[in-house]
N, C-alpha and C positions, 0 to 999 in steps of 0.2 A: 587738020587745024587745031586741035587738043594738043596733039604731039609737040606743035609749033609752039604753043602758047607755053606748055611745059620746059621748052627747051631755053626760051626767052628767060623765064622766069630762073631756072638755075644758073643762067649766063648773069643774069644780074646781080646776083650775089657774088660769081667767082671774078668777075672784072675787080681791078683794085678802084677803090674809092675815086682817083683822080680821073677815070673815065668810064663814070657810070653813075646813075643817080644812087643817091645815099641808099644804103645797105638798108632791106626791109626797113623803110621810112613808112609811118605811120599812114593810114588814109586819112583824109580831112572830109569828115562826117557833122552833121549837125546833131550829133549826141553829146555837148557839153564838155568834148575835150578839146583843149589847146594841143597843138604838135609843137616840138622842138628838136632840133638836130642833138646827137647825143653828146658831142663835145661841148655842146652849149650848158649842158647840164651835169657835165663832170664825168664825162666816160670816155675811155681809150676808145675812139670809134672805131680803130683798125682791131683793136683785140674782141669789141664786141660784134663786128662785122666776121671775123673769122670763126667765132662759136656759132652766129647764127647761120653761117654758110653751111658749116659741117652739118647741124641740124637740116638746113633744107635738102644736103646731097645724102643724108643718111638713110639709114634702112629703119630704124627705130618707128614704132608709130605714133609718134608725138603728132598732134595735129596743130597746134597754135601755140604762139608766144606773145602776152603783151609786155611790155615793159616802159613802166611808168616813173619819174621821178621828179620832184618839187612840183607835183599837179598837173606834167606835162608829158604825154605819149611820146616816147624817142623811139621805140621801135616795135615792130609789128609782123609776125609772119604765121601763115597758115599752109597747110599742107593737104592733100588729098589721102586717107587712110580708110582701113576697117573700123568700123564703130557697130558695138552692140547697145544699142537702145537698153536704157532701165523697162522699157515696157516689154521686153522679153523676160526678165526677170518677173513682171507683174503678171505674165502668161497671156501679153494681149498683142504683142508685133515689136519686130520679126522675128521668125524662126532660126535667121542667121544671121551673121554681120557683114551688112554691105559695103563698099566704098561709098564714103561721101566726100565730096569737094568742099571743104571748110572756106570759108572767109569772113571779113569782118560782122557781114550781119547773120553769119549762119550761128541757131544755139546748139550748144554742146551740154550733154548730158555732165553734171556737175557732183553727181552723187553725194558724198556726206558733206560737201560743202553748204549742203540744205541746213544742216545741225547748227552749225554757226550762224547761221540766218537766223534760226530758231533763236539761238542766244540773243541776239540783237531783237527781237521781238521780243522777249522777255524785259529786257532792260528798257525799252520803250513803254510797256506796262508797269513798270517797276518805278519809272522817274515820273508816270501820271500818278501815282498813288494806288495804283489797283491791285499790285502785289506788294505785298509789306517786306518782314524781314525773310533772308533767306533760309535762316532757320525754322522756319514754319515746318510743320510734317506735313509731306504730301497727301496724307489722306484728311486734312482738316478741308481739302478743296474737293472733297468726295463725300459727302454723307449718306450717299445713297451706298457707298461699299463699307459700311461698319461692321459688316460681316466677316471682315477682312482682318478687322484690327488684332493687333499682339503687339505686346512689348518690343519686339524686332523689328516689325512695320512702321510702327509710330516713329521710332528711331530715325527714318529715311527724309530727309528733309529737302529743299529745294535746291540749297548748294549742294547736295550731294548726287542731284541729278544733272548738273551743269557740269560736275566734275567726274562724271561718271564711276561713281565711290557709293552706289548704294548698297554694294555687298549681294546682290542678287549672283546665282548662277546664272550664268549667260554665255552662251557660244555664239561670236560670229566668223567661227571659222571655217572647216568644208561643210559641206552640204549634204543635208539640210540639217540648217542652223536653225538658231532662235529666230532671228531678223527673217528668215524666210516663211518660218511659221508665223511671223506676224502678220504678213502680207495677207494673210487665209485668214485671219480669226476676226469673227463678227464681234466679239469683244475685245478691242487690243488691250484697254486699260487694264481689265480684269487679268489677262492672260500675263501682263509684265507684272503685276503686282502680285500676283498667286505665287510668281517663279521662289524657290527655296533661297534664304538669304545664307549664306555660307563664309560670310566676312561682316565684321562690324563697320557700320557706314562711315565714310570718311576715312577708310585707311588703306584701300587696298583698290587701284586704278585698272577698271574692267570694262573694255569698249562696249557700249551698250546703248544701240537706236530706240530701244523700248523707253529707255528715260527721255530721250528725245521727244518720241511721241506724247509722253505725260505730260511733258513741258508746253508743247503746242497745244494741249488738251486746254490747260490752266490757261493760257493767253486766250482762250476763245471762251472761256467760262468768265473771266474777269473783265475782259472787253466786251460781251453781248454780241461779240459777232466772229462768224469762223474766221480761225488764224492768219489763213491765206488772204481775206479782205484786209486784216491789219498790215501783212506783208505788202499787197500793193498800196495801198492809201497812205500807210504812213513810214514805209521804208524806199519802196522801191519808185512811187513816184516823186517824192522831193530829191531822187538822184539822177530824176531823167531818165531811168529804167522802163521803157515801155513794151520791149521784146522779151517775151519771158514768158516759161510754163512750169507747171509744178504736175507731173506725171499723177494721175490716179487710178487705184487698183479695178478689181473688178466689180468693187462694190461703189463706185465712183469718189472715193475717198483720195485728196491729195497723201503723199507719203512723206512726211516732214523730215524723216529720217534719209531720204535719198533719191526722191524724185524730181528735184531742182532741175530746169534745163534754162542756161543762159549764155549769152554773147560773152566772149572772154575781154572784150572792153567794156563791158556791165561788170564783169567779176571785179576787174581794175578799179572801178569806181568803190565798191565794199572795200578793195586795200587801202585807197585814198580816205574813205571816211574815217578807218580805224586810225589811220596814220595823224588824221586831223582832229583827233579826239572827238568824233561823232558830228563834226561838222562838214557840212557839203556846200559851197557858194555862198556863206555866211550864215547858214541857218544850222540851228542846233537839231540834229536828227534823233542822234542816241546821246542820252548823257555821258560828256566825258567822265567821269566817275567810274559810269559802267563799262565803258571801254577800256580803262585802265585796268579794273577790277578781272576782267576777260582774259586780258592778255598777261595778265602774273600768274607766274608758271607755280602751279599747287600742290601738282601730285606727279612723281615719277612715274613713265609709262612702264619700266623694267626693260627698257630694251635701246639700244644707239639708233641715230638716223640710220637710214640705209646709204650705204657709199661709205662706209668705213670713216664716218666722222667720230670723232675722240668724245663728243659728248653724250650723255643719255638726253632722250625727248622728255618733255614734261606735259602736262594739259592744264590749261586753266579752264574757263566757262565754253565748254564747246571750240575750245581752239587749242592749237599745240603750240610749242615754243621747243626754241634748240638755239644754238651758237655758231656763226659760220668765220672764219679767219679772214680779217681784213687789216692791214696794213700792221702787222706783227700784233695784232692782239684778236680775241674772241668779241663778236659784235652779236648781241641778241637777234636773233629772230622770231616772229609770230605766223601762224599760217594757220588756214582753211585748206582741210585735207579731203579730196574724195579718191575712191575707190578707181584703179585704173591709170591714175598719173595727174588725177584733177588738183592744183593746187592754186589758190592764192597766199605767197608769201608776201608779207611786209619787213623792212628792216629799219627800225625806228632811227636808228644812228644815220644811216645814210639817206631819209626820207624817199624810201624806193619800195615800188610794188613789182611783184613779178608772178605775173599769171603764166599757168601751164595748162593746158589741154592734152589728152592722149587718151589712147583706145584700147589698152591692154587691160581689160579688168580682170582683178585676183591675180596681178603677178607682181610679185615681190620684187623681180627685175625692174620692173617699169618704175615701181615705188622708189628704188635705189635711183635710177637715172635720173628721175627729174628732181629728187632732193641734189644731187650731185650738180645737177644742172643750175640749181641757186648759186651754190659755191663757185661755180665755174662764171657766172655772169657778176657776183659782187665782186671777182676780182679784175673784171673789165671796168670798175669804178675808180678813177684816178683820184678824183678830190671831190 
């Protein structure tokens, strides 16, 4: 029976549009999304279908794609695939990569997309006046850690944490790296703050989940409640996101830099929130100014987008920035990135969100494929 269902699924993609249901038509669920035909929202429906058919029939370990434009879902595709939960990295479960049948209601590890969520929480507390100037030294929030004060550490402020330019010596490459060690430290804050400072703050971008951990803790301190509760009450619930999880380590601490699990349809809500300058269904959830500042390219990350794209990537406030070709010019995009091929791409000029989930963690080849997929999907937008 399962084999028959798989065969029917593939055939629904392969048949011409005139003889089949709409290609990768989104499900109509009671989750706040409207659904529209791709051609109504300015896509070349045949070109979009060809792209999604190739993915559905291909061998890449891509698990899901959601395409949204002008506030309406136009395409949605899921596949079964191998997936290694972040729980394995936290030493909990599973010891292998099982095959998962993904669908519209299946939670997926989004890994470092959680970093972009933490940035939104900082913005929420800033608009409430709980967080002041981003030039505030980080150590001002930690009177109990005054033994760490030095001229170099005093110079690191909140904006440096947001842009990953604190200047610490920090490696998230081959294991065991600083991120893995961070999981196991009883005092994570001290571990990050005690790292050697090897560059003047604000001058060099260096990927650092430790800075995100500090930002999450600051949200807890200024709000008077766990940062995960701020995420639930002040971000996810207003967006109608009710099915999600933030994986905890063996000390029962949620991992702000890597532990978030979401449905791809809800990931798309975060993209729409950013495109709408912090508004959802008429409610201002995050200040528009914060959204604009978060998406502003600030520091070059020092390499080009995987997939032989001509421009270097840049970094904002825990959001990535690049450009893509469309109608003879380069159009800017911003994105939340997660290891393994997790992406929330937004393209402001096209009012477009593209969500991708995949399962090849630690793979540069997968990073290149999903980044190139954005460019392929943008090319299907006709107007």
